[in-house]
C-alpha positions as CSV (number, residue, x, y, z in Angstrom):
1,M,9.7,2.9,-14.6
2,S,12.1,2.6,-17.5
3,V,11.3,0.2,-20.3
4,N,13.9,-2.5,-19.8
5,S,14.2,-6.2,-19.0
6,S,13.4,-5.6,-15.3
7,I,10.2,-4.9,-13.6
8,L,12.0,-3.5,-10.6
9,P,11.4,0.2,-9.9
10,D,14.2,2.5,-10.9
11,E,15.4,5.9,-9.6
12,A,13.0,7.7,-11.9
13,L,10.0,6.0,-10.3
14,F,11.2,6.9,-6.8
15,A,11.8,10.5,-7.9
16,D,8.4,10.8,-9.5
17,F,6.7,9.3,-6.4
18,R,8.6,11.8,-4.2
19,K,7.5,14.6,-6.4
20,Q,3.8,13.6,-6.3
21,C,4.0,13.3,-2.5
22,L,5.4,16.8,-2.1
23,S,3.4,18.6,-4.8
24,T,0.3,20.6,-4.3
25,E,-0.3,21.4,-7.9
26,N,-3.4,19.6,-9.3
27,W,-4.4,18.3,-5.9
28,Q,-7.6,19.3,-4.2
29,N,-7.8,19.3,-0.4
30,K,-10.7,17.2,0.9
31,Y,-10.0,17.0,4.6
32,D,-7.9,19.2,6.9
33,N,-8.0,18.6,10.7
34,H,-5.1,19.7,12.8
35,S,-2.2,17.3,11.9
36,M,-4.1,15.4,9.2
37,Q,-4.8,16.4,5.6
38,V,-6.3,14.5,2.7
39,W,-6.0,15.4,-1.0
40,V,-7.4,14.0,-4.2
41,E,-5.6,14.5,-7.5
42,V,-7.3,16.7,-10.1
43,P,-6.3,15.7,-13.6
44,A,-4.4,18.4,-15.4
45,K,-6.7,17.9,-18.4
46,K,-10.4,17.2,-18.3
47,E,-11.0,13.5,-18.7
48,N,-14.3,12.0,-19.7
49,N,-13.8,8.9,-17.7
50,P,-16.1,8.7,-14.7
51,K,-14.9,5.2,-13.9
52,K,-11.4,6.3,-13.0
53,V,-10.3,5.6,-9.5
54,H,-9.0,8.7,-7.8
55,K,-5.4,9.1,-6.6
56,I,-5.5,10.0,-3.0
57,K,-2.8,11.5,-0.7
58,C,-2.8,11.8,3.1
59,K,-0.3,13.8,5.1
60,M,0.1,13.4,8.8
61,I,2.4,15.5,11.1
62,I,3.7,13.1,13.8
63,K,5.2,14.8,16.8
64,D,6.0,11.8,19.0
65,V,7.4,9.0,16.8
66,S,10.6,9.0,14.8
67,A,10.7,8.6,11.0
68,A,12.9,5.5,11.5
69,T,10.3,3.9,13.7
70,M,7.4,4.6,11.3
71,Y,9.4,3.1,8.5
72,D,10.1,-0.1,10.6
73,V,6.3,-0.4,11.4
74,L,5.4,-0.4,7.7
75,H,8.0,-3.2,7.0
76,D,7.5,-5.4,10.0
77,G,5.1,-8.1,8.9
78,Q,5.0,-9.8,12.3
79,Y,4.0,-6.6,14.0
80,R,1.2,-5.9,11.5
81,K,-0.7,-8.7,13.0
82,E,-0.8,-6.7,16.2
83,W,-2.4,-3.5,14.8
84,D,-4.2,-4.2,11.5
85,P,-7.6,-5.6,12.3
86,A,-8.6,-5.7,8.6
87,M,-5.8,-8.1,7.7
88,S,-6.9,-11.7,6.9
89,E,-3.6,-13.1,5.6
90,S,-0.3,-11.5,4.8
91,F,3.1,-13.0,3.9
92,D,6.2,-12.3,1.9
93,I,6.6,-14.6,-1.1
94,A,10.2,-13.9,-2.3
95,R,13.1,-11.5,-2.5
96,L,13.7,-9.8,-5.8
97,S,16.8,-7.7,-4.8
98,A,18.3,-6.2,-1.7
99,N,15.6,-3.6,-1.7
100,A,12.6,-5.3,-3.3
101,D,10.3,-8.2,-2.6
102,V,6.9,-9.6,-3.7
103,G,4.2,-10.4,-1.2
104,Y,0.6,-11.3,-0.7
105,Y,-2.0,-9.5,1.4
106,S,-5.8,-10.2,1.9
107,W,-8.2,-8.2,3.9
108,I,-11.7,-8.4,5.4
109,C,-14.4,-6.3,3.9
110,P,-17.7,-5.4,5.7
111,K,-20.4,-8.0,4.9
112,P,-21.9,-8.7,2.4
113,I,-19.0,-7.4,0.3
114,K,-16.5,-10.0,-0.7
115,N,-13.1,-9.9,0.8
116,R,-10.2,-8.7,-1.3
117,D,-6.6,-9.7,-1.9
118,V,-3.6,-8.4,-3.7
119,V,-0.2,-9.5,-4.9
120,T,2.3,-6.7,-5.0
121,L,5.9,-5.9,-5.8
122,R,7.3,-3.7,-3.1
123,S,10.5,-1.7,-3.2
124,W,12.1,0.8,-0.8
125,Q,14.7,3.5,-0.7
126,V,16.4,4.9,2.5
127,M,18.4,8.1,2.4
128,D,19.8,10.3,5.2
129,D,16.7,12.5,5.3
130,E,13.9,10.4,3.9
131,Y,12.3,7.0,3.6
132,I,10.3,5.8,0.6
133,I,8.3,2.6,0.1
134,V,6.3,2.0,-3.1
135,N,4.3,-1.0,-4.4
136,F,2.2,-2.0,-7.4
137,S,0.3,-5.1,-8.4
138,V,2.0,-7.9,-10.2
139,K,1.0,-11.3,-11.7
140,H,2.7,-14.2,-9.9
141,P,2.5,-17.6,-11.6
142,K,1.9,-19.4,-8.3
143,Y,-0.6,-16.9,-6.9
144,P,-3.5,-16.4,-9.4
145,P,-6.8,-14.8,-8.3
146,R,-9.0,-17.0,-6.1
147,S,-12.7,-17.6,-6.7
148,S,-13.5,-16.9,-3.0
149,L,-11.9,-13.4,-3.1
150,V,-11.9,-10.4,-5.4
151,R,-8.3,-9.6,-6.7
152,A,-7.8,-5.8,-6.2
153,V,-5.2,-3.8,-8.0
154,S,-2.6,-1.4,-6.6
155,I,-1.8,0.9,-9.6
156,L,0.7,2.7,-7.4
157,T,0.8,2.9,-3.6
158,G,3.4,4.0,-1.2
159,Y,4.8,6.0,1.7
160,Y,7.1,9.0,2.0
161,I,8.5,9.7,5.5
162,K,10.7,12.6,6.3
163,P,12.2,13.3,9.8
164,T,11.4,16.7,11.3
165,G,13.3,16.0,14.5
166,P,14.8,13.1,16.5
167,N,11.3,11.9,17.5
168,S,9.0,13.5,14.9
169,C,8.3,13.2,11.2
170,T,6.1,14.1,8.3
171,F,4.3,10.9,7.1
172,I,2.7,10.8,3.6
173,Y,0.6,8.0,2.2
174,L,-0.2,8.1,-1.6
175,S,-2.4,5.6,-3.4
176,Q,-4.2,4.8,-6.6
177,A,-5.8,1.4,-6.0
178,D,-8.9,-0.3,-7.5
179,P,-10.8,-2.7,-5.3
180,K,-12.4,-4.2,-8.4
181,G,-15.6,-6.1,-8.3
182,S,-18.9,-4.3,-8.9
183,L,-18.5,-1.5,-6.4
184,P,-19.2,1.8,-8.2
185,K,-16.1,4.0,-8.6
186,V,-17.9,7.0,-7.1
187,V,-18.4,4.9,-3.9
188,V,-14.8,3.7,-3.9
189,N,-13.5,7.3,-4.3
190,K,-15.7,8.7,-1.5
191,A,-15.0,5.8,0.9
192,S,-11.3,6.2,0.4
193,Q,-11.4,9.8,1.5
194,V,-13.2,8.8,4.7
195,L,-11.2,5.6,5.5
196,A,-7.7,7.0,4.8
197,P,-7.5,9.2,7.9
198,R,-8.7,6.3,10.1
199,V,-6.0,4.1,8.7
200,M,-3.3,6.8,9.2
201,K,-4.3,7.2,12.8
202,S,-4.0,3.4,13.3
203,V,-0.5,3.4,11.8
204,H,0.4,6.3,14.1
205,K,-0.7,4.4,17.1
206,A,1.2,1.4,15.9
207,G,4.3,3.6,15.7
208,Q,3.8,4.7,19.3
209,N,3.6,1.1,20.5
210,Y,6.3,-0.4,18.3
211,P,9.5,0.3,20.3
212,E,8.2,-1.6,23.3
213,W,6.8,-4.5,21.2
214,K,10.1,-4.8,19.2
215,R,12.2,-4.9,22.4
216,Q,10.4,-8.2,23.2
217,N,10.3,-9.6,19.6
218,S,13.6,-10.1,17.8
219,P,14.8,-6.6,18.4
220,D,17.8,-6.9,16.1
221,H,16.0,-8.6,13.3
222,K,15.3,-6.0,10.6
223,P,15.9,-7.5,7.1
224,W,14.5,-4.4,5.5
225,L,17.5,-2.6,6.8
226,Y,20.0,-5.5,6.8
227,P,19.3,-7.7,3.7
228,E,21.7,-10.3,4.9
229,Q,19.2,-11.2,7.6
230,S,16.5,-12.2,5.1
231,T,15.7,-15.9,4.8
232,L,13.3,-15.4,1.8
233,A,14.2,-17.3,-1.3
234,M,15.4,-15.2,-4.3
235,M,13.1,-14.9,-7.3
236,D,13.9,-13.7,-10.8
237,P,11.9,-10.5,-11.4
238,A,11.4,-11.5,-15.0
239,E,8.9,-14.2,-13.8
240,L,6.6,-11.3,-12.8
241,S,4.5,-9.0,-14.9
242,I,2.5,-5.9,-14.0
243,Q,-1.1,-6.6,-13.2
244,R,-3.3,-4.2,-15.1
245,A,-6.7,-3.3,-13.6
246,D,-8.6,-3.8,-16.8
247,S,-7.3,-7.4,-17.3
248,L,-9.2,-8.4,-14.2
249,E,-12.6,-7.4,-15.4
250,N,-13.5,-10.9,-16.5
251,V,-12.2,-12.5,-13.3
252,D,-14.7,-10.4,-11.3
253,E,-17.8,-11.1,-13.4
254,G,-18.3,-14.2,-11.5
255,S,-19.1,-12.1,-8.5
256,K,-21.2,-9.4,-10.3
257,D,-23.1,-8.5,-7.1
258,D,-19.8,-8.4,-5.2
259,V,-21.4,-10.3,-2.3
260,Q,-20.3,-13.3,-0.3
261,D,-22.2,-16.6,-0.6
262,S,-25.3,-16.8,1.6
263,E,-23.7,-19.1,4.0
264,D,-20.9,-16.6,4.4
265,S,-23.2,-13.7,5.0
266,S,-25.3,-15.2,7.7
């Protein structure tokens, strides 16, 4: 992202994200099973920082769902309620431009771990032969961290979707995200490698079922493709700032054991 008055992603960020998705250099394969692969980034230089959260990349070859449909699935907030069992609450807060918005998402963690939430700036780019969605955590003046949840941080997360035919595509998910709290980073890194394929399979199934669902639920309403359809209020991007992971350390100290209150754990 260029250093200017706007927090909005520029072409350089999209180009770099695309490059990371397609690159194999400095990526170590951790899982390879038929149409699914998982990689973890290996830093170009040795880093003495065991606390660092890995950057993970998942690639899935989809043979029965179009790139356009998978792109719609990722955008359609109403449909997410149908296929995302981990979701607790999710909503768009405001529009920032024709291809960017800011939103809130919280999810359920296995007990006794506290549930997480995140506020992210999301931006997207559609070209003839590819779709890209990226997001990163931001501070919003009206949505500060809550005491009942642990505020997670998306350093950079997104999707790259490339058609391989009229009803097939390559689907890549790339993420560097810190769930915060007191969870050891080694546990976070290992868990992400196991959970990522499961999430990808859920998204694939959601793509298979989306056309029929959409036919019955506002089939022509796609504000991510047609900005004029959006009813979200506009917001000045200057009101937002990037949420750094290290600035949340003190917020999480109140839940040092990263567990829910006893009445919530029963």
